[in-house]
N, C-alpha and C positions, 0 to 999 in steps of 0.2 A: 405821179401815180404810176405812170408807165415805167419810170426808172426804178421804182421800188419793186415791182413785179420781176423785173429783169434780175435784180439782185437775188431775190428768193429762188428763182430758177437755177441760178448758178450754184447757190449753196446746196440745193437738193440734188443736183447732178453730181456734185463732189461727194456727197454722202453715199449715194448709190454706188459710185465707182469704188469708194473705199470698202464698202460692204462686200461687193463682188470679189475684190482682191483678197479679202480675209477668207471668204468661203472657198475660193480656189486653192489657197495655201493649205487650209485644213484638209481638203480632199486629197491633195498630193501627199501630205504626211501620213494619212491613214493608209493609203495604197502602199507606200514604201514599208510601213511597219508590218502589214499583212504579208507582203512578199518576203520580208526577212524572217518571219516566224515559221514559214514552211520551208524546211531544208530540202533541196532536190535530192532525189535518190540517185546514187552513183553505182555503177556496176562494180561488184566485188571481184577483185582479181586474186588469183591463187599465187601466194607469195612463195618464193623459193626458200629452202631452209637457210637460216642465218648462218653465215660463216663467222669464225672468230674475228673479233675486232670490227664487226659490222653492226650498225644500229639503225633501226627504222623509226622514223618520226611520222606521226599522223598530223597532217595540217588541214585545217578546215578550208575548203575551196572559196574562192572569191566569186560573188554573183553580180552580174550586171543588172541594174534596175531598168525600168521602162524608159527613163530619161537618159540612159547611158552612163549613169554614175556607178562606181564600184561600191558594193555593199558587202560587208563581212557578216555572214549569218551567225546566229547565236549557236553556242556549242550544244551538241545533242548526245544522249546516252549511248554507250556501245551496245551491240546486239546481245552480249552475254548478260547484260543487266536485265533483259526481258525474260530470261529463263526462270522457271519456278524452282525453288529449292526448299526442301522440307527440313527445317531445323528442329532439333529436340525442344520440347517444352521446358525440360529441366536440364540444367548443366550437368555434365558428367565429370565427376571429380575422382581421381585415383590417388590413394595414399599408399606409397611404397612400403611404409612400415606396417600396414595392416592388411592390405589386399593380397589375395593369393596370387602367385605368379601364373602367367599364362601357360607355362609348361614346367615340367620337372627338370631340375638340373641333373646332368649325368653323375652317377655315383663315382667317387674317387677310387681309382684302382689301388689295391693294396701294394705297397712297395715290397718287392721280394727282399728277404734278408739273406745276405750271402754268408757262407761259411757258418751255418747255424745248425749243422748236424751234431747230434750227441756223440761224444768221443769218450772212450774208456781206456785207461792204461792200467797195467798190473806190474808191480815191482816186488820181486821176491825179498823177503825179510827173514829175521831170526826166527827160530823155533818153527820152521815150515809154515810161516804166515805170508800173506800177500797184502800189500797196500794197494787198494783200488782208488783211482782218482777218476771221477766222472765229471765231464765238462758238458753242460747243456745250457747255453746262454738263453735259448728261446723257451726253456721249460722250467724257469725258476718256480720253486714251490710245488712242483708236480710230484706226484707219487711215483716211485720207481721200485721195482722188485728185482732183486739179484738172484740169479740161479747159478748153482755150482754143484754138479753131480746131483744128489737128491736133497740138497740143502737149498732152502728159500728163505729170504728175509727182506723186509720192506723198509725203505727210508723215504725221505723227501729231499728234493734238490734245494740247496741253499739259496738265499736271496741274491747271491752273487753268481748264480748259475753253476755252482760246482758242489761236489761232495767228495770227501775223502774218508775212507774207513779201512780198518785192518781186519782181515778175515783168515781164519785157520784153513789151510788147504786140505782137501780130502782126496787128492789124486796127485801123482808125481807130475803128470802133464795137466796142470790145473787150467780149466777153461771157465771163464766167468761171463755171464750175460746180464746186461742191464736192460730191463724191459719196462716200457711205459704203457699205460692203459690205451693210448692212442695208436699203439702198434709200432711206434718208433723204438729204437734200441741201439745198443752198441755191444761189441764183443772184445775181450782181451784174454790173453793167456800168459802163463808163467811156468817155468820149470821148477819142480820141487824135489830134487834128488835126495834131500835129507828127511823126507817124510817117514821113511821106514824106521827111523830112530824114535818115533813118538807113538804113544797110544792116544787115541782120540775118541771121545764119546759125545754124541750130539743128542739133544732133545729139542724138538721144534713143535710149534703149535700156531694157531691163528686166533687173534682176539685177546680178550682179558680172561684167560683160563686160570691164571694164578699159578701156573706150573713153575717149579723150581728144581734145578739139578744140584745135588749135594754130593761132595766127595769127602770122605773121612780117611785121611792118609795114615797108615801104619798104626791103627788103633786109636786115633784121636777121637775125642768126643765133641759134641756140638759146642761151638764157641771157643774151642781151643785153636792153637796155631795151625794144626793139621786139618782144620775144617775149612774147606774151600767151597765157596758158593757165591751167590750174587752180591751179598753184602760184604764179603771178604774175598775178592777175586784174585788177588795178587797181580803181578805183571810178568812180562817176558823174562825178566832177570831171574825169576825163581827157578828156571830150568838150568841155569849155569851151575855146573858141577853136579847136576843130577840129583839135587836134594828135594825137589818138590815140583808140583804142577801148578797150573794157573787156569782161570776161568775167563771166557770172553762171552759177552752178551751181544747179540745181533738183532737188528730190527728196532724201529722207533715206536715206543708205546703211545706217542701222541698222534700217530697216524691211525685213522679208524680201520679196524679189522686188519691190522698189519700182520704179516707173517713174521714170527719172532723165533729166536733160537738161543740156546745156551750151549757152549762147547767147552768141555774140560779136556786139558792136554797134560799128559805126564811124560817126562823124558825117559822112557823105559830103556832105551838103547844105551844110556849112560848113568843108570841108577847107582847110587853110592851105598844103598842098603837094600835088604830083601824084606818082603812083607806084602801085605794086602792093602788095596785101596777099595774101601766099600763105597758103592755108588747107589744112590736112591733118587727117586723122583717124588716130589711132594707138591701139594697144592693147598693153599690156605682157603678155607671156605668163607666166602664173603657174600654180601648182599648182591653183588654184581654177577657172581657165577653160580650161586646156589641153585640146585635143581636143574641145571642146564647140562646139555650134552656137548662134548668137545671131541675133536679128532686131533690126535698128536702122532708124532713119529719119532722113533729113536734110531740113531745110526751109530754103529760101533765099528771102529777101525783099529784093530789090535794086531801088533806084531807084524805089520806089513802085509797082512792077509786081506782078502777081499772084504769089503764092508758088509756088515750084517744089519739088515733093516727090519724094523717092526712097526706095524701100524697099530695105533692105540685108539680104542673107543672109550672115552672117559665119561662116566656118568657121575656128576657131582651130587653129593648128599643134599637133602632138603635144607631150606633156609633156617629151620630150627637148630641146625648144627653150625650156624655162622660163628666164626671165631675159632673153630677147630681146624685140624689138618688131615688131609687125606694122604697117606704114605703108600707109595708103590715100591716095595723093597725088592721084589723079584723080577722087576721089569728089565733091569740091566745086570750084566754079569760083572762080578767084582774083578778088579785087575790083580793079577798075580805078578808081583814085581820080583825079579831076581837081580841080585847085585852084579854089576859088571866090573 
């Protein structure tokens, strides 16, 4: 009996010893875990600016536990992560193809064009005429009005930037001016020593007045060989040998409100026969000019004398007379031709 009690006591003591050992071990582990969860605060040092090829590494410090063992603490968030940041509720999306730019792009500067000034040349020709060549590469299609003495006529620059026309001269020292509406222009001149050998008559107007200059040489009737006018103008070769004159039309009728003119020339200084050349100005009455007022001008250059100029106020008949003709027979003086 006594031996049985001794055995029971030994077993009880062993159980109590094991229980105490387990409790002590649990307490030690709990203490180490709590110490590891709380990272100690270390003073922040001011770092010097990084130099090229230098790298800073942040290493978590090693902590000594209560029993002298080394314990590596758990990682902790950087201080920047604790700052509050306001983020937009909706994402901002920019589409380059649709959104307006943040600023206007500077306008492209116009590239200056070099050697773009209008140039005019004048070359003397047969029968006291001048060939004018206008070069204006920057003014293609532009309206241009030529001025010579009291004569004016309007054309337009060609698609290639040039224009060539032949003009009867009205002065021995012939000066020609090409003027554009923009104020640009060019000047040229030519010597005309043979002008005194020709009689020259000009009728000029503006717009669609319907005016026509007619010359009836040496008693010719309308439609005959000696009838010189717009529809039968002849050419410069007609003056060879002094047999007859020619007509030149100036101004482009397709240009709105163009200055236009018709010029009749007879080689009086080398005429092969004597007689008269009857001159008249006529206007067909049309639906475009009936009942309208027009201004015209006549210039007569006869026998080398000073030109005689007349201003004309032309009142067209009413539209009930459309299809008829208005004839101004006494406006111009007939030419008295003496055989040379």
